[in-house]
C-alpha positions in Angstrom: -18.7 49.0 29.0 -17.8 49.2 32.5 -16.7 45.9 33.7 -15.1 45.8 36.9 -12.7 42.6 37.3 -11.9 43.1 40.8 -15.6 43.9 42.0 -15.8 43.2 45.5 -18.7 40.8 45.6 -21.6 40.9 48.3 -25.1 40.4 48.3 -26.0 43.9 47.6 -24.6 43.4 44.4 -25.6 46.0 41.5 -25.6 45.4 37.8 -23.9 48.3 35.8 -27.0 49.6 33.7 -25.0 49.8 30.3 -23.4 45.9 31.2 -27.0 44.9 32.0 -28.7 46.7 28.6 -25.8 45.0 26.5 -26.6 41.2 28.1 -30.5 42.1 27.4 -29.5 42.8 24.0 -27.5 39.9 23.6 -30.2 37.7 24.6 -32.6 39.1 22.4 -30.6 38.4 19.7 -30.2 34.9 20.7 -34.0 34.3 20.2 -33.3 34.9 16.4 -33.8 32.6 13.8 -31.2 33.2 11.9 -28.5 31.1 12.6 -25.6 33.3 11.9 -26.8 35.5 14.5 -27.1 32.6 16.9 -23.3 31.7 16.3 -22.1 35.3 16.8 -24.2 35.8 20.3 -22.5 32.1 21.1 -19.2 33.6 20.9 -20.0 36.9 22.2 -21.2 34.7 25.8 -18.2 32.7 25.8 -15.9 35.6 25.7 -18.1 37.1 28.9 -17.0 34.3 30.9 -13.6 35.7 31.4 -15.6 38.5 33.8 -16.0 37.2 37.2 -19.8 38.8 37.5 -21.2 38.1 34.1 -23.1 35.2 36.1 -24.0 37.7 38.7 -26.1 39.4 35.9 -27.5 36.6 34.8 -29.0 35.4 37.5 -29.8 39.0 38.0 -31.9 38.8 34.9 -33.8 35.8 36.1 -35.2 36.3 39.5 -34.6 40.0 39.5 -35.6 41.8 36.4 -39.3 41.2 36.7 -39.8 44.1 33.7 -38.4 41.5 31.2 -40.6 38.8 29.2 -40.4 35.2 30.8 -38.7 33.8 27.9 -36.0 36.3 28.1 -35.2 35.7 32.0 -35.8 32.0 31.5 -33.3 32.1 28.7 -31.1 34.0 31.0 -31.2 31.3 33.7 -30.4 28.6 31.0 -27.8 30.1 30.0 -26.3 30.5 33.4 -27.3 26.6 33.9 -24.7 25.9 31.2 -22.2 27.9 32.5 -22.6 26.2 35.6 -22.1 22.8 33.6 -19.1 24.3 32.2 -16.9 26.5 34.1 -18.4 26.2 37.5 -15.4 25.5 39.5 -13.8 28.5 38.1 -16.7 30.7 39.8 -15.4 33.0 42.8 -17.1 32.1 46.0 -19.3 35.7 46.2 -20.6 34.5 43.0 -21.6 31.2 43.7 -23.2 32.3 47.1 -25.3 34.9 45.5 -26.6 32.5 42.8 -27.4 29.7 45.4 -29.2 32.6 47.9 -31.3 34.1 44.9 -32.3 30.6 43.7 -33.5 30.0 46.9 -35.3 33.2 47.2 -36.7 32.8 44.0 -37.7 29.2 44.0 -41.2 30.5 44.8 -41.7 32.7 41.7 -45.2 33.5 40.2 -44.6 32.3 36.9 -44.0 28.4 36.2 -41.5 29.0 34.0 -39.2 30.8 36.0 -39.7 28.3 38.9 -38.7 25.4 36.7 -35.6 27.5 35.2 -34.8 28.1 39.2 -35.3 24.0 39.8 -33.0 23.0 36.7 -30.3 25.4 38.1 -30.7 24.2 41.5 -30.2 20.6 40.3 -27.2 21.4 38.0 -25.5 23.2 40.7 -26.2 19.9 43.0 -25.2 17.5 40.5 -22.1 19.4 40.4 -21.0 17.7 43.6 -22.3 20.7 45.4 -24.9 18.7 47.5 -22.0 18.5 49.9 -21.1 21.8 49.8 -24.8 23.4 50.2 -25.4 21.7 53.2 -28.7 24.2 53.8 -30.1 23.2 50.1 -32.0 19.9 51.2 -33.8 21.3 54.5 -34.7 24.5 53.2 -36.3 22.9 50.1 -37.8 20.5 52.4 -39.2 23.2 54.8 -40.5 25.4 52.3 -42.9 22.4 51.1 -44.7 23.6 54.0 -45.1 26.9 52.8 -48.9 28.2 52.9 -48.1 29.9 49.4 -48.9 27.3 46.6 -46.2 28.7 44.1 -43.2 28.2 47.1 -44.8 24.6 47.6 -44.7 23.8 44.4 -41.6 25.6 43.2 -39.8 23.8 46.0 -41.1 20.1 44.9 -40.0 21.0 41.3 -36.7 21.4 42.3 -36.3 18.5 44.5 -38.1 16.0 42.1 -35.0 17.3 39.7 -32.7 16.4 42.5 -34.0 13.1 43.2 -33.8 12.2 39.5 -30.3 13.6 38.9 -28.7 12.8 42.5 -30.6 9.3 43.2 -27.2 7.9 44.1 -25.9 10.3 46.6 -29.0 11.0 48.5 -29.1 7.1 49.3 -25.4 7.1 50.5 -23.4 7.9 53.8 -22.2 11.1 52.5 -24.8 13.4 53.1 -25.8 11.5 56.5 -29.2 9.7 54.8 -31.0 12.8 54.0 -33.9 10.4 52.8 -34.6 9.2 56.1 -36.3 12.3 56.4 -37.4 13.3 53.3 -39.2 9.8 52.1 -41.7 10.1 54.9 -42.2 14.1 54.2 -43.2 13.2 50.5 -45.5 10.2 51.3 -47.4 13.3 53.2 -47.8 15.2 50.4 -49.8 12.2 48.4 -52.9 13.7 49.6 -52.7 17.0 48.9 -55.3 19.3 47.2 -53.1 20.2 44.3 -52.6 17.6 42.1 -49.5 19.1 40.3 -47.9 18.4 44.2 -49.5 15.2 44.2 -47.7 14.4 41.0 -44.3 15.8 42.4 -44.7 13.8 45.5 -45.4 10.7 44.0 -42.5 11.4 41.2 -40.0 11.9 44.1 -40.5 8.8 45.7 -40.6 6.9 42.6 -36.6 8.0 42.0 -35.7 5.3 45.0 -38.0 2.0 43.9 -35.5 0.0 41.3 -32.6 0.9 43.3 -34.4 -0.7 46.5 -33.3 2.4 48.7 -33.4 1.5 52.6 -35.6 4.6 53.4 -38.4 3.4 51.1 -38.2 -0.2 51.6 -39.1 0.6 55.4 -42.1 2.6 54.6 -42.9 0.0 51.5 -46.4 -1.0 52.7 -47.9 2.7 53.4 -46.4 3.9 49.9 -48.4 1.0 48.5 -51.2 2.1 50.6 -51.1 5.8 49.2 -51.0 4.5 45.8 -53.9 2.7 45.7 -55.8 5.6 47.5 -54.3 7.5 44.2 -55.3 5.0 41.9 -58.6 6.9 40.4 -56.9 10.6 40.5 -58.4 13.1 38.6 -55.2 14.2 37.2 -53.5 12.3 34.0 -50.1 13.2 35.4 -50.8 11.6 39.0 -52.0 8.6 37.2 -49.4 7.8 35.3 -46.6 8.1 37.9 -48.8 5.6 40.0 -48.7 3.6 37.0 -45.0 3.9 36.7 -44.6 3.0 40.2 -46.6 -0.2 40.1 -44.5 -1.2 37.0 -41.6 -0.6 39.1 -42.5 -2.2 42.1 -43.4 -5.7 39.9 -39.7 -6.0 39.5 -38.5 -5.0 42.9 -41.2 -6.1 45.5 -43.4 -8.5 43.8 -43.8 -10.2 47.3 -45.9 -7.0 48.3 -47.7 -6.7 45.6 -48.9 -10.4 45.4 -51.9 -10.1 48.2 -53.4 -7.2 45.7 -52.4 -8.9 42.4 -56.1 -9.4 41.3 -57.2 -5.7 41.8 -53.7 -4.4 40.5 -54.6 -6.1 37.0 -58.5 -5.0 36.8 -56.7 -1.9 37.7 -54.2 -2.0 34.9 -56.6 -3.2 32.6 -58.3 0.4 33.1 -55.4 2.4 32.6 -54.3 0.8 29.7 -57.8 2.3 28.0 -56.9 5.5 29.8 -57.9 8.9 27.5 -54.3 10.1 28.0 -52.2 8.4 26.0 -49.5 8.9 28.0 -51.1 7.5 31.1 -52.0 4.5 28.9 -48.2 4.1 27.5 -47.3 3.7 31.2 -49.9 1.2 32.2 -49.3 -0.9 29.0 -45.5 -1.4 30.2 -47.0 -3.5 33.6 -47.7 -6.1 30.8 -44.2 -6.2 29.6 -42.8 -6.2 33.0 -45.3 -8.8 34.3 -44.5 -11.2 31.4 -41.1 -11.5 32.3 -41.7 -12.8 35.9 -42.1 -16.3 36.2 -45.8 -16.1 37.7 -47.3 -14.2 34.9 -48.6 -17.5 33.6 -50.9 -18.3 36.2 -51.7 -14.6 37.7 -52.9 -13.6 34.2 -54.2 -16.6 32.8 -58.0 -15.7 33.8 -57.8 -12.1 32.8 -56.6 -13.2 29.1 -60.2 -12.9 27.8 -60.1 -9.3 28.6 -56.6 -8.1 28.2 -56.1 -9.5 25.0 -58.7 -7.4 23.1 -57.6 -4.4 25.2 -53.9 -5.0 23.8 -54.9 -5.6 20.2 -56.9 -2.6 20.2 -54.3 -0.4 21.5 -52.1 -1.9 18.4 -53.8 0.5 15.8 -52.4 3.6 14.7 -53.5 6.9 16.8 -54.8 9.7 14.1 -51.9 11.5 15.9 -49.5 8.8 14.9 -50.4 9.1 11.5 -50.1 12.8 11.1 -46.7 12.4 12.7 -45.5 9.5 10.2 -47.0 11.4 7.2 -49.4 8.5 6.8 -51.3 10.1 3.7 -48.1 10.9 2.2 -48.2 7.8 -0.4 -44.6 8.6 -2.7 -41.8 10.4 -1.1 -39.2 8.4 -2.4 -37.6 11.5 -4.1 -37.4 13.8 -0.9 -33.8 13.3 0.6 -33.5 12.5 4.0 -32.8 14.9 6.9 -30.1 13.9 9.0 -32.2 13.3 12.3 -33.9 10.3 10.3 -30.6 8.8 10.4 -29.9 9.0 14.0 -29.2 5.3 15.8 -32.6 5.7 17.7 -32.7 3.4 20.9 -35.8 2.9 23.1 -35.0 4.6 26.5 -35.5 1.9 29.4 -38.1 2.9 31.7 -36.4 2.3 34.4 -33.8 5.0 33.8 -35.3 8.2 35.1 -37.5 9.8 32.9 -35.7 13.2 32.2 -37.5 16.8 33.3 -40.4 16.4 30.2 -43.0 17.8 32.4 -41.8 21.5 32.8 -42.0 22.4 29.3 -38.6 23.5 28.8 -36.9 23.0 25.5 -33.4 23.4 26.3 -30.5 24.3 23.8 -27.3 22.1 22.9 -28.1 20.3 25.7 -27.5 16.1 25.7 -29.3 15.1 28.7 -32.9 16.8 28.0 -34.8 15.3 25.4 -36.3 17.3 22.6 -38.7 15.7 20.6 -38.4 15.4 16.6 -41.1 13.7 14.2 -39.3 10.3 15.0 -38.5 10.1 19.1 -42.6 10.6 19.4 -43.2 7.4 17.3 -40.6 5.8 18.6 -41.8 4.3 21.6 -45.7 4.6 21.6 -48.8 2.8 23.2 -48.8 0.8 19.8 -45.5 -0.5 19.8 -45.7 -1.0 23.8 -49.0 -2.8 23.3 -47.3 -5.1 20.4 -44.3 -5.9 22.3 -46.5 -7.1 25.1 -48.4 -9.3 23.1 -45.6 -10.6 21.3 -43.8 -11.9 24.9 -47.2 -12.9 26.4 -47.2 -15.1 23.3 -44.0 -16.4 24.1 -45.6 -17.1 27.9 -48.8 -18.8 26.9 -47.8 -20.4 23.6 -51.0 -21.9 21.4 -53.1 -21.6 24.2 -53.3 -17.6 23.4 -54.8 -18.6 20.1 -58.3 -19.1 21.1 -58.3 -15.5 22.3 -56.8 -14.0 19.2 -58.1 -16.1 16.2 -61.6 -14.5 16.6 -60.4 -11.0 16.7 -58.0 -11.8 13.7 -60.8 -13.0 11.7 -62.7 -9.4 12.0 -59.5 -7.4 11.5 -57.6 -8.8 8.7 -59.8 -8.5 5.9 -61.6 -5.2 7.6 -62.6 -2.5 5.0 -60.7 0.3 7.1 -57.3 0.3 6.5 -56.3 1.5 10.0 -58.1 -1.5 11.5 -56.5 -4.0 8.8 -53.3 -2.5 9.2 -53.4 -3.6 13.2 -54.2 -7.2 12.3 -51.6 -7.7 10.3 -49.0 -6.3 13.1 -51.1 -8.8 15.6 -50.1 -11.7 13.2 -46.4 -10.7 13.3 -46.3 -10.6 16.5 -47.7 -13.4 17.9 -45.4 -15.4 15.1 -43.0 -16.6 17.5 -44.9 -17.5 20.3 -47.9 -19.0 18.5 -46.0 -20.7 15.5 -47.0 -24.2 15.9 -50.6 -23.4 16.5 -50.6 -20.9 13.4 -49.5 -23.5 10.9 -53.0 -24.6 9.8 -53.9 -21.2 8.7 -50.7 -19.9 6.8 -51.4 -21.8 3.7 -55.0 -19.4 3.3 -53.0 -16.2 5.4 -49.6 -16.3 3.5 -51.4 -15.6 0.0 -53.7 -12.7 1.6 -50.2 -11.1 3.0 -48.8 -11.5 -0.2 -51.7 -9.9 -1.6 -51.4 -6.9 1.0 -47.9 -6.2 -0.2 -50.0 -4.1 -3.0 -51.9 -2.5 -0.7 -52.6 1.5 -1.8 -51.7 2.3 1.8 -48.2 2.5 2.2 -48.4 1.8 5.7 -50.2 -1.7 5.3 -47.3 -2.8 2.7 -44.5 -1.5 5.0 -46.3 -3.5 7.9 -47.0 -6.5 5.6 -43.4 -6.8 4.7 -42.4 -7.3 8.4 -45.3 -9.8 9.1 -44.0 -11.9 6.4 -40.7 -11.7 7.4 -41.7 -13.0 10.8 -43.1 -16.2 8.9 -40.3 -16.4 6.3 -38.9 -20.0 8.2 -42.1 -21.8 7.6 -42.2 -20.3 4.2 -39.0 -21.8 2.9 -39.7 -24.8 4.2 -42.5 -25.4 1.7 -41.9 -26.4 -2.1 -40.4 -23.3 -3.6 -43.3 -22.5 -6.2 -46.2 -22.4 -3.6 -45.0 -19.5 -1.4 -41.1 -18.6 -1.5 -41.1 -17.6 -5.4 -44.5 -15.4 -4.9 -43.5 -13.8 -1.6 -39.8 -12.8 -3.5 -41.3 -11.3 -6.5 -43.6 -9.2 -4.4 -41.1 -8.2 -1.7 -38.5 -7.1 -4.4 -41.3 -4.9 -6.2 -41.7 -3.3 -2.8 -38.4 -3.0 -2.3 -38.5 -0.5 -5.4 -41.5 1.3 -3.9 -42.2 4.6 -4.0 -42.5 5.2 -0.5 -39.1 5.2 1.7 -40.6 3.7 4.8 -42.0 0.5 2.4 -38.5 0.3 0.9 -37.0 0.1 4.2 -39.4 -2.2 5.6 -39.0 -4.8 2.3 -35.3 -4.3 2.3 -35.0 -5.7 6.1 -37.7 -8.3 5.4 -35.7 -9.4 2.4 -32.6 -9.9 4.6 -34.5 -12.0 6.7 -35.8 -14.1 4.0 -32.1 -14.3 2.6 -31.1 -15.8 5.8 -33.5 -18.5 5.6 -33.7 -19.5 2.4 -30.0 -19.4 1.9 -28.8 -21.3 -1.4 -32.7 -21.6 -2.4 -32.1 -18.2 -3.8 -29.8 -19.1 -6.2 -32.1 -19.9 -9.4 -33.1 -16.1 -8.9 -29.7 -14.5 -8.5 -30.0 -12.4 -11.4 -33.4 -11.1 -10.6 -32.5 -10.5 -7.4 -29.4 -8.6 -8.0 -31.0 -6.7 -11.1 -33.7 -5.3 -8.3 -31.0 -4.7 -5.5 -28.3 -2.6 -8.1 -31.4 -0.6 -9.4 -32.2 0.2 -6.0 -28.7 1.8 -5.5 -29.8 4.6 -8.2 -33.3 5.0 -6.3 -32.7 5.0 -2.5 -32.3 8.1 -0.2 -29.0 7.9 2.3 -31.1 6.2 5.1 -32.2 3.4 2.9 -29.1 3.2 1.4 -27.5 1.9 4.5 -30.2 -0.6 5.0 -30.0 -1.9 1.3 -26.0 -2.6 2.0 -27.0 -5.2 4.8 -29.7 -6.7 2.2 -26.5 -7.4 -0.2 -23.9 -8.3 2.6 -26.8 -10.7 3.6 -27.2 -12.1 0.4 -23.7 -13.1 -0.2 -23.6 -14.7 3.3 -26.7 -16.9 2.2 -25.4 -17.9 -1.4 -21.8 -18.1 -0.7 -19.4 -18.8 -3.4 -22.8 -19.2 -6.2 -22.3 -15.3 -6.4 -19.0 -15.7 -8.2 -19.8 -15.6 -11.5 -18.8 -12.8 -14.3 -22.0 -11.5 -15.0 -22.9 -11.2 -11.4 -20.1 -9.7 -10.3 -20.1 -7.0 -13.2 -23.6 -6.0 -12.1 -22.9 -5.9 -8.2 -19.1 -4.7 -7.9 -19.3 -1.1 -9.9 -22.4 0.3 -7.6 -20.4 -0.8 -4.2 -17.0 0.7 -5.7 -18.9 4.0 -7.0 -20.3 4.6 -3.2 -16.8 3.4 -1.8 -14.7 6.1 -3.9 -17.7 9.0 -2.9 -17.3 8.4 0.6 -14.4 10.1 3.0 -12.4 8.4 5.3 -14.1 10.1 8.8 -17.7 9.6 7.3 -19.5 6.9 9.5 -21.4 5.5 6.2 -18.2 3.5 5.8 -19.4 1.2 8.4 -22.3 -0.5 6.7 -20.2 -0.6 3.4 -17.3 -1.9 4.7 -19.5 -4.8 6.5 -21.3 -5.4 3.1 -18.0 -5.9 1.0 -16.6 -7.9 3.6 -19.4 -10.5 3.1 -19.1 -9.9 -0.7 -15.3 -10.7 -0.6 -15.4 -13.7 1.2 -18.7 -14.8 -1.1 -16.7 -13.7 -4.7 -13.0 -15.4 -3.6 -11.0 -15.1 -6.3 -13.7 -13.1 -8.1 -13.1 -10.5 -6.0 -8.9 -10.1 -6.7 -9.2 -7.1 -9.2 -11.0 -4.9 -6.7 -8.6 -6.4 -3.3 -6.0 -4.2 -3.7 -7.6 -0.5 -3.1 -9.8 -1.9 -0.5 -7.0 -3.5 1.3 -4.6 -0.3 1.1 -7.9 1.7 2.8 -8.4 -0.6 5.4 -4.8 -0.8 6.3 -5.0 3.2 6.3 -8.2 3.5 8.4 -6.5 1.5 11.1 -3.6 3.2 11.1 -4.9 6.2 11.1 -7.2 5.4 14.1 -4.3 4.1 16.1 -2.2 6.9 15.5 -5.4 9.5 16.7 -5.6 7.4 20.0 -1.8 7.6 20.5 -1.9 11.6 20.0 -6.0 11.4 22.2 -3.8 9.4 25.2 -0.6 11.7 25.1 -2.7 15.0 25.2 -6.7 14.6 25.7 -7.1 18.2 25.7 -5.8 18.6 22.3 -6.8 16.0 20.3 -10.0 13.8 20.7 -10.2 10.3 21.0 -10.6 8.3 17.9 -14.4 6.5 16.9 -12.4 2.9 17.0 -15.3 1.4 14.9 -13.8 2.3 12.1 -10.7 0.5 13.2 -13.0 -2.5 14.0 -14.9 -2.7 10.7 -11.7 -2.2 8.6 -10.1 -5.4 10.6 -13.3 -7.3 9.9 -13.3 -6.5 6.0 -9.1 -7.5 6.1 -10.6 -10.9 7.5 -13.6 -11.0 4.9 -10.4 -10.5 2.1 -8.2 -13.2 3.5 -10.8 -15.7 4.1 -11.9 -14.9 0.5 -8.8 -14.6 -1.2 -6.8 -17.2 0.6 -3.4 -17.2 -0.8 -3.5 -14.4 -2.9 -3.9 -11.7 -0.3 -0.1 -12.9 0.3 1.7 -10.2 -1.8 -0.5 -7.5 0.0 0.6 -8.4 3.4 4.3 -8.5 2.1 3.9 -5.0 0.9 2.3 -3.7 4.0 2.6 -3.1 7.9 -0.5 -4.7 8.9 1.2 -7.3 11.2 2.5 -4.6 13.5 -0.5 -2.7 13.6 -2.6 -5.6 13.8 -0.3 -6.6 17.2 -1.0 -3.0 18.4 -4.6 -3.8 17.9 -4.5 -6.6 20.1 -3.5 -4.8 23.1 -6.3 -2.2 23.0 -8.3 -1.3 25.7 -11.6 -1.9 23.8 -12.3 -5.7 23.8 -14.2 -5.6 20.4 -11.1 -4.2 18.7 -8.7 -7.3 20.6 -11.7 -9.6 19.3 -11.7 -8.1 15.2 -7.9 -8.6 15.7 -7.3 -12.3 16.6 -10.1 -13.1 14.3 -7.8 -11.5 11.5 -4.9 -13.1 13.0 -6.9 -16.8 12.9 -7.7 -15.8 8.9 -4.3 -14.6 8.1 -2.8 -17.6 9.5 -4.9 -19.9 7.1 -4.4 -17.7 4.2 -0.5 -16.9 4.4 1.4 -18.4 7.3 4.9 -17.5 6.1 4.1 -14.1 7.3 2.4 -14.7 10.5 4.9 -17.3 11.3 7.4 -15.0 12.8 4.8 -13.3 15.0 3.2 -16.7 16.0 5.3 -17.8 18.8 5.1 -14.8 20.6 1.1 -15.2 20.5 0.8 -18.4 21.6 2.8 -17.3 24.7 0.6 -14.4 25.3 -2.5 -16.6 24.9 -0.8 -18.7 27.6 0.1 -15.8 30.0 -3.9 -14.9 29.6 -5.4 -18.3 30.0 -2.8 -21.0 30.7 -5.7 -23.5 31.5 -7.1 -23.7 28.0 -3.3 -23.7 26.3 -1.2 -25.8 28.4 -3.1 -28.8 27.3 -1.8 -28.3 24.1 1.6 -27.5 25.3 3.5 -30.9 24.0 2.6 -30.3 20.5 4.0 -26.6 20.2 7.0 -26.2 22.8 9.9 -27.7 20.9 8.8 -25.3 17.6 8.2 -22.4 20.3 11.4 -22.8 21.8 13.6 -22.9 18.5 12.0 -19.5 17.5 12.1 -17.8 20.2 15.4 -18.5 21.2 16.5 -16.2 17.8 14.3 -13.3 19.4 16.1 -10.1 21.2 15.3 -9.5 24.7 12.3 -7.2 24.7 8.7 -6.7 26.0 7.2 -9.2 23.5 9.4 -12.1 24.4 9.0 -11.3 28.1 5.3 -11.7 28.2 5.6 -14.9 25.6 7.6 -16.6 28.3 5.9 -15.7 31.4 2.9 -17.3 29.3 5.3 -20.4 28.7 6.5 -20.8 32.3 2.6 -20.5 33.4 1.6 -23.4 31.2 4.5 -25.4 32.1 3.6 -25.3 36.4 0.0 -26.2 34.7 0.8 -29.1 32.7 4.5 -30.1 33.7 4.4 -33.6 32.1 3.8 -31.5 28.4 7.7 -30.0 28.3 9.5 -33.4 29.3 10.4 -35.0 26.3 11.2 -31.3 24.8 13.0 -30.0 28.2 16.6 -29.5 26.4 15.0 -26.9 23.9 13.2 -25.2 26.6 17.0 -25.0 28.5 18.1 -23.8 25.0 15.4 -20.9 24.8 15.9 -19.8 28.5 19.7 -19.4 27.8 19.0 -17.4 25.1 18.0 -14.5 27.5 20.7 -12.0 28.3 19.1 -10.1 31.3 15.7 -11.0 31.9 13.5 -9.2 34.6 14.1 -10.4 38.1 10.6 -12.3 38.7 10.9 -13.9 35.4 14.3 -15.0 36.1 12.8 -16.3 39.6 10.2 -18.7 37.3 13.0 -19.8 35.1 15.0 -20.9 38.6 11.9 -22.8 39.7 11.1 -24.7 36.9 14.8 -25.6 36.1 15.5 -26.6 39.9 12.2 -28.7 40.0 12.8 -30.6 37.2 16.1 -31.5 38.4 14.9 -32.5 41.9 12.3 -34.6 40.2 14.4 -36.7 38.2 17.1 -36.9 40.8 21.2 -35.8 40.6 22.3 -38.8 38.8 19.9 -38.4 35.9 20.1 -35.0 35.4 24.2 -35.2 35.2 23.3 -37.6 32.3 21.1 -35.2 31.0 22.8 -32.5 31.4 25.7 -33.9 29.5 24.2 -33.8 25.9 24.0 -29.9 27.0 26.7 -28.1 24.2 29.3 -26.6 26.5 28.1 -22.6 25.9 24.8 -23.7 27.2 25.8 -26.0 30.4 28.4 -23.0 31.3 25.2 -20.4 31.1 22.6 -22.4 33.0 25.5 -23.0 35.8 26.4 -19.6 35.8 22.8 -18.4 35.6 20.6 -20.2 37.5 23.0 -22.4 39.3 22.0 -25.8 37.6 
């Protein structure tokens, strides 16, 4: 292959045929399903990055090689995009210019896939700080909008939309001479364009600037709103979705402008929440959530409740798609292992964050900012959850005034013969629990037994939602005589914890944890039965639910406390926990919930935990030590060593706190044989507030459990606290100044001593009277310094002379006559008093 390292790059760059074939071969191979082949291709692509014109080949395949199939050309562009992300600063100028000009010349490619790929490439280059270095980009794209050719106009708009999403902040700053003053009025002209795709781009572009209250948009806010209203009935779902999204954001930032039209907007959103297209309906449903957070909600919506509530309730039914995705027809799946993405932490993406490029239909590899849907992300935030959330918030706004609109619907739903309808009724009941609790109380004696019966429904999705709804009423259940509802509920929930469906196991475990928190010691009579079930679940559960089981066990320990400390309970509970503990490696994130669980158990078992404490203690100290060591390596050589996950250290410190609280004085020998105090001292200075918080909590627990080991370090801590928050600590100065001074005079000059004395001086300046009775001890401690820093010496001078001036020369002489001679000479020599 003839790679020419010194090629003189000009726009007339021509690929070497053999090199081109080699790259095409790689592009074909990388589409293979075989992961080994994919890995080899990945390595080859990395190696090719050392050739300056490799990226020319990639842009050539994307824009010029029309003979190739589109997926291959698009892939070439996406690999180039990843190279831009990783190595753009190393591209030779000629290559950069060639790529930029090829992008602009091909933004109107006849293929939507290629146009979208070029658009992604343009915005990636732009977001690498290149908007400043590519001055003709925005003017050129804006002028292409006026092209007669649809493809060119659409391609340019697609690219502009991505740039608005990725670079909204810089577009609205002085860096670029405020291009939005031209762009926003330009976009508004296209709201009436004949092509739905272009109308949709235009609204999406302007939408990026609502939440930040961009000046250029605020100037045109009235014409923006007017144009939105004109698009209200657009036949294109994507346009309707963007109109709804705009109105939702305007609620947050320009309520004043929407208020005059509020009645019509509410009517419109009611229609859209029932849109045939679920994406539009979901976007519209966010409106109720956002409106409910506004103070004017109560007055604005009250006359619309009779229409709105049925719409929300109707949206709470599972759609056919949901049921397929949730494998709602699979009743028993407990033996199927979890896939790893089941266990990823899942967050609802806030709607105010720019929605990523989801409409160009390109799925990109190994990329963190382009969402690829899997089973879970689809069912993660949908119309059902949004409707339920909206009903929940509205219940909190209207309280019992909502019930006349809900109760007639509930009667129908809860006893319906179709499981999907009945399930939605149970969800409604749970959603209103918090807001309408008072008004629901008269109906609960009838409803709770009905729900307890639903726990054994033959549909798993009914059983799982019932667990959740019952947990929302746990507070009331516990307030009644235990035999009436608590006992039957607990019995049935425990059966559900051992359900043959994983989703039900998960819901039951979470619900049981809530019940534990509410019932506390009410559960003590049933402990053997509860532990029996939870321990059996250990042998039954797959990966994801184990993590929730740890939480249920930890919460149980928190709720019943020392009642758990019985030999027969310990014998049941500890072996499976310790077995898991031994199986997990130090790098395994499953340690987090297990350590949290053990922390609660250790606190509850007290002396009962003694047989297990040594290996647990040792491992926690090791985890802290490992994390600190890794952090030091990372600070010294960030490119060589990656930053540690500090959560390991936080949960380990918390478990040590649990041990100290549970074992009390028994932890003394473990502390004596370890370097935990040194480690803890390092943790107290960590940059991460959660680490500092956990280390101070541990200090508190160790102070109670074995003060003799903490004592040598405590004076310093008081000083540092005084330095950080003198107002809070200074009033107590009188209580601790004497022992503090006698303890610190014996420490060698060092940084710790320095910061501690700065703290004391700061506290004395806040509360001078606190030191008067013990001033001789302070003088003695000051004299213990061989070589204080200049500014600290000045602090000492100021305090000593201040005291002398206040009492007067005669009193000072009488006072200083009590000093031992070495002290008197030292203060005179160093501080002139």
